[in-house]
mmCIF file of the N, C-alpha and C atoms, coordinates in Angstrom:
data_MODEL
# 
_entry.id   MODEL 
# 
loop_
_atom_site.group_PDB 
_atom_site.id 
_atom_site.type_symbol 
_atom_site.label_atom_id 
_atom_site.label_alt_id 
_atom_site.label_comp_id 
_atom_site.label_asym_id 
_atom_site.label_entity_id 
_atom_site.label_seq_id 
_atom_site.pdbx_PDB_ins_code 
_atom_site.Cartn_x 
_atom_site.Cartn_y 
_atom_site.Cartn_z 
_atom_site.occupancy 
_atom_site.B_iso_or_equiv 
_atom_site.pdbx_formal_charge 
_atom_site.auth_seq_id 
_atom_site.auth_comp_id 
_atom_site.auth_asym_id 
_atom_site.auth_atom_id 
_atom_site.pdbx_PDB_model_num 
ATOM 1   N N  . MET A 1 1  ? -10.642 8.411  -11.657 1.00 0.00 ? 1  MET A N  1 
ATOM 2   C CA . MET A 1 1  ? -10.060 7.426  -11.594 1.00 0.00 ? 1  MET A CA 1 
ATOM 3   C C  . MET A 1 1  ? -8.392  7.517  -12.654 1.00 0.00 ? 1  MET A C  1 
ATOM 4   N N  . ARG A 1 2  ? -8.666  7.456  -13.744 1.00 0.00 ? 2  ARG A N  1 
ATOM 5   C CA . ARG A 1 2  ? -7.236  7.661  -14.842 1.00 0.00 ? 2  ARG A CA 1 
ATOM 6   C C  . ARG A 1 2  ? -6.670  8.686  -14.400 1.00 0.00 ? 2  ARG A C  1 
ATOM 7   N N  . VAL A 1 3  ? -7.093  9.813  -13.892 1.00 0.00 ? 3  VAL A N  1 
ATOM 8   C CA . VAL A 1 3  ? -5.767  10.854 -13.385 1.00 0.00 ? 3  VAL A CA 1 
ATOM 9   C C  . VAL A 1 3  ? -4.987  10.180 -12.605 1.00 0.00 ? 3  VAL A C  1 
ATOM 10  N N  . LEU A 1 4  ? -5.693  9.361  -11.517 1.00 0.00 ? 4  LEU A N  1 
ATOM 11  C CA . LEU A 1 4  ? -5.037  9.027  -10.128 1.00 0.00 ? 4  LEU A CA 1 
ATOM 12  C C  . LEU A 1 4  ? -3.937  8.015  -11.081 1.00 0.00 ? 4  LEU A C  1 
ATOM 13  N N  . PHE A 1 5  ? -4.464  7.028  -11.341 1.00 0.00 ? 5  PHE A N  1 
ATOM 14  C CA . PHE A 1 5  ? -3.367  6.059  -12.364 1.00 0.00 ? 5  PHE A CA 1 
ATOM 15  C C  . PHE A 1 5  ? -2.376  6.394  -12.861 1.00 0.00 ? 5  PHE A C  1 
ATOM 16  N N  . GLY A 1 6  ? -2.681  7.706  -14.098 1.00 0.00 ? 6  GLY A N  1 
ATOM 17  C CA . GLY A 1 6  ? -1.784  8.472  -14.742 1.00 0.00 ? 6  GLY A CA 1 
ATOM 18  C C  . GLY A 1 6  ? -0.487  9.200  -13.940 1.00 0.00 ? 6  GLY A C  1 
ATOM 19  N N  . ILE A 1 7  ? -0.851  9.682  -12.551 1.00 0.00 ? 7  ILE A N  1 
ATOM 20  C CA . ILE A 1 7  ? 0.219   10.135 -11.919 1.00 0.00 ? 7  ILE A CA 1 
ATOM 21  C C  . ILE A 1 7  ? 0.989   9.071  -11.165 1.00 0.00 ? 7  ILE A C  1 
ATOM 22  N N  . ILE A 1 8  ? 0.072   8.040  -10.815 1.00 0.00 ? 8  ILE A N  1 
ATOM 23  C CA . ILE A 1 8  ? 1.237   7.102  -10.626 1.00 0.00 ? 8  ILE A CA 1 
ATOM 24  C C  . ILE A 1 8  ? 1.781   6.266  -11.165 1.00 0.00 ? 8  ILE A C  1 
ATOM 25  N N  . VAL A 1 9  ? 1.388   6.120  -12.476 1.00 0.00 ? 9  VAL A N  1 
ATOM 26  C CA . VAL A 1 9  ? 2.382   5.461  -13.495 1.00 0.00 ? 9  VAL A CA 1 
ATOM 27  C C  . VAL A 1 9  ? 3.396   6.798  -13.794 1.00 0.00 ? 9  VAL A C  1 
ATOM 28  N N  . GLY A 1 10 ? 3.110   8.250  -13.733 1.00 0.00 ? 10 GLY A N  1 
ATOM 29  C CA . GLY A 1 10 ? 3.934   8.656  -14.154 1.00 0.00 ? 10 GLY A CA 1 
ATOM 30  C C  . GLY A 1 10 ? 5.879   9.011  -13.010 1.00 0.00 ? 10 GLY A C  1 
ATOM 31  N N  . ILE A 1 11 ? 5.102   8.375  -12.087 1.00 0.00 ? 11 ILE A N  1 
ATOM 32  C CA . ILE A 1 11 ? 5.896   8.783  -11.070 1.00 0.00 ? 11 ILE A CA 1 
ATOM 33  C C  . ILE A 1 11 ? 6.643   7.436  -10.976 1.00 0.00 ? 11 ILE A C  1 
ATOM 34  N N  . PHE A 1 12 ? 6.637   6.166  -11.088 1.00 0.00 ? 12 PHE A N  1 
ATOM 35  C CA . PHE A 1 12 ? 7.298   5.363  -11.615 1.00 0.00 ? 12 PHE A CA 1 
ATOM 36  C C  . PHE A 1 12 ? 8.154   5.072  -12.836 1.00 0.00 ? 12 PHE A C  1 
ATOM 37  N N  . LEU A 1 13 ? 7.582   5.833  -13.770 1.00 0.00 ? 13 LEU A N  1 
ATOM 38  C CA . LEU A 1 13 ? 8.138   6.481  -15.043 1.00 0.00 ? 13 LEU A CA 1 
ATOM 39  C C  . LEU A 1 13 ? 9.378   7.332  -14.788 1.00 0.00 ? 13 LEU A C  1 
ATOM 40  N N  . THR A 1 14 ? 9.374   8.069  -13.921 1.00 0.00 ? 14 THR A N  1 
ATOM 41  C CA . THR A 1 14 ? 9.933   9.148  -13.247 1.00 0.00 ? 14 THR A CA 1 
ATOM 42  C C  . THR A 1 14 ? 11.150  8.408  -12.576 1.00 0.00 ? 14 THR A C  1 
ATOM 43  N N  . ILE A 1 15 ? 10.950  7.980  -11.429 1.00 0.00 ? 15 ILE A N  1 
ATOM 44  C CA . ILE A 1 15 ? 12.124  7.034  -10.915 1.00 0.00 ? 15 ILE A CA 1 
ATOM 45  C C  . ILE A 1 15 ? 13.002  5.864  -11.467 1.00 0.00 ? 15 ILE A C  1 
ATOM 46  N N  . GLY A 1 16 ? 12.296  5.020  -12.453 1.00 0.00 ? 16 GLY A N  1 
ATOM 47  C CA . GLY A 1 16 ? 12.668  4.251  -13.181 1.00 0.00 ? 16 GLY A CA 1 
ATOM 48  C C  . GLY A 1 16 ? 13.306  4.590  -14.260 1.00 0.00 ? 16 GLY A C  1 
ATOM 49  N N  . GLY A 1 17 ? 13.219  6.098  -15.039 1.00 0.00 ? 17 GLY A N  1 
ATOM 50  C CA . GLY A 1 17 ? 14.094  6.561  -15.825 1.00 0.00 ? 17 GLY A CA 1 
ATOM 51  C C  . GLY A 1 17 ? 15.048  7.110  -15.049 1.00 0.00 ? 17 GLY A C  1 
ATOM 52  N N  . ALA A 1 18 ? 15.172  7.586  -13.654 1.00 0.00 ? 18 ALA A N  1 
ATOM 53  C CA . ALA A 1 18 ? 16.590  8.152  -13.165 1.00 0.00 ? 18 ALA A CA 1 
ATOM 54  C C  . ALA A 1 18 ? 17.585  6.830  -12.613 1.00 0.00 ? 18 ALA A C  1 
ATOM 55  N N  . TYR A 1 19 ? 17.274  5.844  -12.251 1.00 0.00 ? 19 TYR A N  1 
ATOM 56  C CA . TYR A 1 19 ? 17.501  4.896  -12.341 1.00 0.00 ? 19 TYR A CA 1 
ATOM 57  C C  . TYR A 1 19 ? 18.169  4.705  -13.406 1.00 0.00 ? 19 TYR A C  1 
ATOM 58  N N  . LEU A 1 20 ? 17.720  4.291  -14.154 1.00 0.00 ? 20 LEU A N  1 
ATOM 59  C CA . LEU A 1 20 ? 18.574  3.487  -15.379 1.00 0.00 ? 20 LEU A CA 1 
ATOM 60  C C  . LEU A 1 20 ? 19.160  4.372  -16.039 1.00 0.00 ? 20 LEU A C  1 
ATOM 61  N N  . TYR A 1 21 ? 19.006  6.063  -16.049 1.00 0.00 ? 21 TYR A N  1 
ATOM 62  C CA . TYR A 1 21 ? 20.126  7.066  -16.172 1.00 0.00 ? 21 TYR A CA 1 
ATOM 63  C C  . TYR A 1 21 ? 21.669  6.888  -15.318 1.00 0.00 ? 21 TYR A C  1 
ATOM 64  N N  . ASP A 1 22 ? 21.219  6.890  -14.401 1.00 0.00 ? 22 ASP A N  1 
ATOM 65  C CA . ASP A 1 22 ? 22.202  6.771  -13.230 1.00 0.00 ? 22 ASP A CA 1 
ATOM 66  C C  . ASP A 1 22 ? 22.864  5.677  -13.490 1.00 0.00 ? 22 ASP A C  1 
ATOM 67  N N  . SER A 1 23 ? 22.353  4.455  -13.231 1.00 0.00 ? 23 SER A N  1 
ATOM 68  C CA . SER A 1 23 ? 22.861  2.876  -13.786 1.00 0.00 ? 23 SER A CA 1 
ATOM 69  C C  . SER A 1 23 ? 23.538  3.047  -14.953 1.00 0.00 ? 23 SER A C  1 
ATOM 70  N N  . ILE A 1 24 ? 23.286  3.622  -15.975 1.00 0.00 ? 24 ILE A N  1 
ATOM 71  C CA . ILE A 1 24 ? 24.087  3.306  -17.304 1.00 0.00 ? 24 ILE A CA 1 
ATOM 72  C C  . ILE A 1 24 ? 24.939  4.484  -17.508 1.00 0.00 ? 24 ILE A C  1 
ATOM 73  N N  . GLY A 1 25 ? 24.705  5.856  -17.057 1.00 0.00 ? 25 GLY A N  1 
ATOM 74  C CA . GLY A 1 25 ? 25.434  6.754  -17.815 1.00 0.00 ? 25 GLY A CA 1 
ATOM 75  C C  . GLY A 1 25 ? 26.296  7.169  -16.659 1.00 0.00 ? 25 GLY A C  1 
ATOM 76  N N  . ALA A 1 26 ? 26.536  7.067  -15.585 1.00 0.00 ? 26 ALA A N  1 
ATOM 77  C CA . ALA A 1 26 ? 27.256  7.423  -14.442 1.00 0.00 ? 26 ALA A CA 1 
ATOM 78  C C  . ALA A 1 26 ? 28.063  6.024  -13.783 1.00 0.00 ? 26 ALA A C  1 
ATOM 79  N N  . ALA A 1 27 ? 29.364  6.258  -14.866 1.00 0.00 ? 27 ALA A N  1 
ATOM 80  C CA . ALA A 1 27 ? 30.226  5.181  -14.063 1.00 0.00 ? 27 ALA A CA 1 
ATOM 81  C C  . ALA A 1 27 ? 30.679  5.179  -13.155 1.00 0.00 ? 27 ALA A C  1 
ATOM 82  N N  . ASP A 1 28 ? 31.405  6.254  -12.229 1.00 0.00 ? 28 ASP A N  1 
ATOM 83  C CA . ASP A 1 28 ? 32.128  6.757  -11.346 1.00 0.00 ? 28 ASP A CA 1 
ATOM 84  C C  . ASP A 1 28 ? 31.390  7.691  -10.468 1.00 0.00 ? 28 ASP A C  1 
ATOM 85  N N  . PRO A 1 29 ? 30.347  7.326  -9.260  1.00 0.00 ? 29 PRO A N  1 
ATOM 86  C CA . PRO A 1 29 ? 29.962  8.625  -8.385  1.00 0.00 ? 29 PRO A CA 1 
ATOM 87  C C  . PRO A 1 29 ? 30.551  9.534  -7.931  1.00 0.00 ? 29 PRO A C  1 
ATOM 88  N N  . THR A 1 30 ? 32.203  8.773  -7.708  1.00 0.00 ? 30 THR A N  1 
ATOM 89  C CA . THR A 1 30 ? 32.938  10.022 -6.713  1.00 0.00 ? 30 THR A CA 1 
ATOM 90  C C  . THR A 1 30 ? 33.663  10.675 -7.675  1.00 0.00 ? 30 THR A C  1 
ATOM 91  N N  . ALA A 1 31 ? 33.804  10.690 -9.399  1.00 0.00 ? 31 ALA A N  1 
ATOM 92  C CA . ALA A 1 31 ? 34.220  11.521 -10.058 1.00 0.00 ? 31 ALA A CA 1 
ATOM 93  C C  . ALA A 1 31 ? 33.912  13.112 -9.996  1.00 0.00 ? 31 ALA A C  1 
ATOM 94  N N  . PRO A 1 32 ? 35.188  13.931 -10.344 1.00 0.00 ? 32 PRO A N  1 
ATOM 95  C CA . PRO A 1 32 ? 34.578  15.500 -9.582  1.00 0.00 ? 32 PRO A CA 1 
ATOM 96  C C  . PRO A 1 32 ? 33.781  16.115 -10.363 1.00 0.00 ? 32 PRO A C  1 
ATOM 97  N N  . THR A 1 33 ? 33.549  16.046 -11.673 1.00 0.00 ? 33 THR A N  1 
ATOM 98  C CA . THR A 1 33 ? 33.390  16.277 -12.965 1.00 0.00 ? 33 THR A CA 1 
ATOM 99  C C  . THR A 1 33 ? 31.223  16.114 -12.443 1.00 0.00 ? 33 THR A C  1 
ATOM 100 N N  . ALA A 1 34 ? 30.572  17.285 -13.072 1.00 0.00 ? 34 ALA A N  1 
ATOM 101 C CA . ALA A 1 34 ? 29.139  17.243 -12.837 1.00 0.00 ? 34 ALA A CA 1 
ATOM 102 C C  . ALA A 1 34 ? 28.664  16.512 -13.892 1.00 0.00 ? 34 ALA A C  1 
ATOM 103 N N  . ALA A 1 35 ? 29.306  15.851 -15.148 1.00 0.00 ? 35 ALA A N  1 
ATOM 104 C CA . ALA A 1 35 ? 28.695  15.141 -15.930 1.00 0.00 ? 35 ALA A CA 1 
ATOM 105 C C  . ALA A 1 35 ? 28.920  13.815 -15.781 1.00 0.00 ? 35 ALA A C  1 
ATOM 106 N N  . ASN A 1 36 ? 30.050  13.318 -14.705 1.00 0.00 ? 36 ASN A N  1 
ATOM 107 C CA . ASN A 1 36 ? 30.125  11.646 -14.377 1.00 0.00 ? 36 ASN A CA 1 
ATOM 108 C C  . ASN A 1 36 ? 29.471  11.805 -13.271 1.00 0.00 ? 36 ASN A C  1 
ATOM 109 N N  . ARG A 1 37 ? 28.585  12.474 -12.227 1.00 0.00 ? 37 ARG A N  1 
ATOM 110 C CA . ARG A 1 37 ? 27.966  12.426 -10.964 1.00 0.00 ? 37 ARG A CA 1 
ATOM 111 C C  . ARG A 1 37 ? 26.804  11.761 -11.266 1.00 0.00 ? 37 ARG A C  1 
ATOM 112 N N  . PRO A 1 38 ? 26.555  10.767 -10.544 1.00 0.00 ? 38 PRO A N  1 
ATOM 113 C CA . PRO A 1 38 ? 24.674  10.388 -10.534 1.00 0.00 ? 38 PRO A CA 1 
ATOM 114 C C  . PRO A 1 38 ? 23.904  11.294 -10.484 1.00 0.00 ? 38 PRO A C  1 
ATOM 115 N N  . MET A 1 39 ? 22.394  11.722 -11.125 1.00 0.00 ? 39 MET A N  1 
ATOM 116 C CA . MET A 1 39 ? 21.326  12.218 -10.980 1.00 0.00 ? 39 MET A CA 1 
ATOM 117 C C  . MET A 1 39 ? 21.274  12.114 -9.578  1.00 0.00 ? 39 MET A C  1 
ATOM 118 N N  . VAL A 1 40 ? 20.993  11.273 -8.543  1.00 0.00 ? 40 VAL A N  1 
ATOM 119 C CA . VAL A 1 40 ? 20.428  10.884 -8.086  1.00 0.00 ? 40 VAL A CA 1 
ATOM 120 C C  . VAL A 1 40 ? 21.145  10.128 -6.699  1.00 0.00 ? 40 VAL A C  1 
ATOM 121 N N  . ASN A 1 41 ? 21.072  10.203 -5.347  1.00 0.00 ? 41 ASN A N  1 
ATOM 122 C CA . ASN A 1 41 ? 22.023  9.729  -4.540  1.00 0.00 ? 41 ASN A CA 1 
ATOM 123 C C  . ASN A 1 41 ? 21.069  8.655  -3.959  1.00 0.00 ? 41 ASN A C  1 
ATOM 124 N N  . TRP A 1 42 ? 21.366  7.511  -4.633  1.00 0.00 ? 42 TRP A N  1 
ATOM 125 C CA . TRP A 1 42 ? 20.818  6.160  -4.123  1.00 0.00 ? 42 TRP A CA 1 
ATOM 126 C C  . TRP A 1 42 ? 20.910  5.998  -2.601  1.00 0.00 ? 42 TRP A C  1 
ATOM 127 N N  . GLN A 1 43 ? 21.779  6.058  -2.248  1.00 0.00 ? 43 GLN A N  1 
ATOM 128 C CA . GLN A 1 43 ? 22.212  5.946  -0.924  1.00 0.00 ? 43 GLN A CA 1 
ATOM 129 C C  . GLN A 1 43 ? 21.299  6.863  0.240   1.00 0.00 ? 43 GLN A C  1 
ATOM 130 N N  . VAL A 1 44 ? 20.994  7.623  -0.221  1.00 0.00 ? 44 VAL A N  1 
ATOM 131 C CA . VAL A 1 44 ? 20.028  8.631  0.680   1.00 0.00 ? 44 VAL A CA 1 
ATOM 132 C C  . VAL A 1 44 ? 18.640  8.623  0.260   1.00 0.00 ? 44 VAL A C  1 
ATOM 133 N N  . VAL A 1 45 ? 18.420  7.767  -1.170  1.00 0.00 ? 45 VAL A N  1 
ATOM 134 C CA . VAL A 1 45 ? 16.770  7.357  -1.326  1.00 0.00 ? 45 VAL A CA 1 
ATOM 135 C C  . VAL A 1 45 ? 16.819  6.344  -0.746  1.00 0.00 ? 45 VAL A C  1 
ATOM 136 N N  . ASP A 1 46 ? 17.677  5.846  -0.437  1.00 0.00 ? 46 ASP A N  1 
ATOM 137 C CA . ASP A 1 46 ? 17.544  4.161  0.773   1.00 0.00 ? 46 ASP A CA 1 
ATOM 138 C C  . ASP A 1 46 ? 16.940  4.404  2.095   1.00 0.00 ? 46 ASP A C  1 
ATOM 139 N N  . ARG A 1 47 ? 18.224  5.018  2.605   1.00 0.00 ? 47 ARG A N  1 
ATOM 140 C CA . ARG A 1 47 ? 18.106  5.599  4.075   1.00 0.00 ? 47 ARG A CA 1 
ATOM 141 C C  . ARG A 1 47 ? 16.799  5.863  4.559   1.00 0.00 ? 47 ARG A C  1 
ATOM 142 N N  . ASN A 1 48 ? 16.456  7.454  3.553   1.00 0.00 ? 48 ASN A N  1 
ATOM 143 C CA . ASN A 1 48 ? 15.022  7.697  3.412   1.00 0.00 ? 48 ASN A CA 1 
ATOM 144 C C  . ASN A 1 48 ? 13.430  7.283  3.727   1.00 0.00 ? 48 ASN A C  1 
ATOM 145 N N  . TRP A 1 49 ? 13.985  5.605  2.407   1.00 0.00 ? 49 TRP A N  1 
ATOM 146 C CA . TRP A 1 49 ? 12.951  5.079  2.390   1.00 0.00 ? 49 TRP A CA 1 
ATOM 147 C C  . TRP A 1 49 ? 12.971  4.369  4.045   1.00 0.00 ? 49 TRP A C  1 
ATOM 148 N N  . GLN A 1 50 ? 14.020  3.704  4.723   1.00 0.00 ? 50 GLN A N  1 
ATOM 149 C CA . GLN A 1 50 ? 14.137  2.875  5.356   1.00 0.00 ? 50 GLN A CA 1 
ATOM 150 C C  . GLN A 1 50 ? 13.591  4.164  6.729   1.00 0.00 ? 50 GLN A C  1 
ATOM 151 N N  . ARG A 1 51 ? 13.789  5.359  7.121   1.00 0.00 ? 51 ARG A N  1 
ATOM 152 C CA . ARG A 1 51 ? 13.179  5.991  8.006   1.00 0.00 ? 51 ARG A CA 1 
ATOM 153 C C  . ARG A 1 51 ? 11.931  5.764  7.795   1.00 0.00 ? 51 ARG A C  1 
ATOM 154 N N  . LEU A 1 52 ? 11.170  6.312  6.518   1.00 0.00 ? 52 LEU A N  1 
ATOM 155 C CA . LEU A 1 52 ? 9.613   5.867  6.705   1.00 0.00 ? 52 LEU A CA 1 
ATOM 156 C C  . LEU A 1 52 ? 9.174   4.843  6.664   1.00 0.00 ? 52 LEU A C  1 
ATOM 157 N N  . THR A 1 53 ? 9.591   3.923  6.226   1.00 0.00 ? 53 THR A N  1 
ATOM 158 C CA . THR A 1 53 ? 9.052   2.402  6.525   1.00 0.00 ? 53 THR A CA 1 
ATOM 159 C C  . THR A 1 53 ? 8.739   2.415  8.280   1.00 0.00 ? 53 THR A C  1 
ATOM 160 N N  . ASN A 1 54 ? 10.255  2.831  8.773   1.00 0.00 ? 54 ASN A N  1 
ATOM 161 C CA . ASN A 1 54 ? 10.337  2.090  10.349  1.00 0.00 ? 54 ASN A CA 1 
ATOM 162 C C  . ASN A 1 54 ? 9.178   2.848  10.581  1.00 0.00 ? 54 ASN A C  1 
ATOM 163 N N  . ARG A 1 55 ? 8.754   4.059  10.446  1.00 0.00 ? 55 ARG A N  1 
ATOM 164 C CA . ARG A 1 55 ? 8.091   5.192  10.657  1.00 0.00 ? 55 ARG A CA 1 
ATOM 165 C C  . ARG A 1 55 ? 6.728   4.523  10.908  1.00 0.00 ? 55 ARG A C  1 
ATOM 166 N N  . MET A 1 56 ? 6.422   4.263  9.070   1.00 0.00 ? 56 MET A N  1 
ATOM 167 C CA . MET A 1 56 ? 4.888   3.633  9.394   1.00 0.00 ? 56 MET A CA 1 
ATOM 168 C C  . MET A 1 56 ? 4.287   2.587  10.077  1.00 0.00 ? 56 MET A C  1 
ATOM 169 N N  . ARG A 1 57 ? 5.669   1.714  10.234  1.00 0.00 ? 57 ARG A N  1 
ATOM 170 C CA . ARG A 1 57 ? 5.950   0.300  11.307  1.00 0.00 ? 57 ARG A CA 1 
ATOM 171 C C  . ARG A 1 57 ? 5.133   0.680  12.374  1.00 0.00 ? 57 ARG A C  1 
ATOM 172 N N  . ARG A 1 58 ? 5.846   1.552  13.354  1.00 0.00 ? 58 ARG A N  1 
ATOM 173 C CA . ARG A 1 58 ? 6.094   2.193  14.689  1.00 0.00 ? 58 ARG A CA 1 
ATOM 174 C C  . ARG A 1 58 ? 4.491   2.833  14.491  1.00 0.00 ? 58 ARG A C  1 
ATOM 175 N N  . GLU A 1 59 ? 3.938   3.897  14.040  1.00 0.00 ? 59 GLU A N  1 
ATOM 176 C CA . GLU A 1 59 ? 2.586   4.255  14.123  1.00 0.00 ? 59 GLU A CA 1 
ATOM 177 C C  . GLU A 1 59 ? 1.660   3.248  13.975  1.00 0.00 ? 59 GLU A C  1 
ATOM 178 N N  . TRP A 1 60 ? 2.153   2.335  12.809  1.00 0.00 ? 60 TRP A N  1 
ATOM 179 C CA . TRP A 1 60 ? 0.920   0.939  12.829  1.00 0.00 ? 60 TRP A CA 1 
ATOM 180 C C  . TRP A 1 60 ? 0.719   0.264  14.236  1.00 0.00 ? 60 TRP A C  1 
ATOM 181 N N  . ASP A 1 61 ? 2.214   0.041  14.621  1.00 0.00 ? 61 ASP A N  1 
ATOM 182 C CA . ASP A 1 61 ? 2.120   -0.681 16.000  1.00 0.00 ? 61 ASP A CA 1 
ATOM 183 C C  . ASP A 1 61 ? 1.137   0.155  16.828  1.00 0.00 ? 61 ASP A C  1 
ATOM 184 N N  . LYS A 1 62 ? 1.294   1.398  17.176  1.00 0.00 ? 62 LYS A N  1 
ATOM 185 C CA . LYS A 1 62 ? 0.542   2.631  18.030  1.00 0.00 ? 62 LYS A CA 1 
ATOM 186 C C  . LYS A 1 62 ? -0.896  1.958  17.790  1.00 0.00 ? 62 LYS A C  1 
ATOM 187 N N  . LEU A 1 63 ? -1.471  2.104  16.748  1.00 0.00 ? 63 LEU A N  1 
ATOM 188 C CA . LEU A 1 63 ? -2.977  1.849  16.375  1.00 0.00 ? 63 LEU A CA 1 
ATOM 189 C C  . LEU A 1 63 ? -3.167  0.757  16.493  1.00 0.00 ? 63 LEU A C  1 
ATOM 190 N N  . ALA A 1 64 ? -2.294  -0.467 16.266  1.00 0.00 ? 64 ALA A N  1 
ATOM 191 C CA . ALA A 1 64 ? -2.842  -1.573 15.647  1.00 0.00 ? 64 ALA A CA 1 
ATOM 192 C C  . ALA A 1 64 ? -3.012  -2.184 18.094  1.00 0.00 ? 64 ALA A C  1 
ATOM 193 N N  . ALA A 1 65 ? -2.608  -1.089 18.556  1.00 0.00 ? 65 ALA A N  1 
ATOM 194 C CA . ALA A 1 65 ? -2.562  -1.654 20.163  1.00 0.00 ? 65 ALA A CA 1 
ATOM 195 C C  . ALA A 1 65 ? -3.280  -1.496 21.055  1.00 0.00 ? 65 ALA A C  1 
ATOM 196 N N  . LYS A 1 66 ? -3.879  -0.092 20.233  1.00 0.00 ? 66 LYS A N  1 
ATOM 197 C CA . LYS A 1 66 ? -5.146  0.783  21.146  1.00 0.00 ? 66 LYS A CA 1 
ATOM 198 C C  . LYS A 1 66 ? -6.474  -0.268 21.161  1.00 0.00 ? 66 LYS A C  1 
# 
């Protein structure tokens, strides 16, 4: 149980750290230099998260309808 909890906390710390780094460190995401670009493209992350949640809702609705 501790291992699972540690893995979950580690995932949240990694995502939170990347978000903080991008929100504080990268001033201009369209800058051509690699030093100024964000670590994570958060628009892509948001789009993928929306796809995942929509698919999960559709699958849940199918299961609930049976």
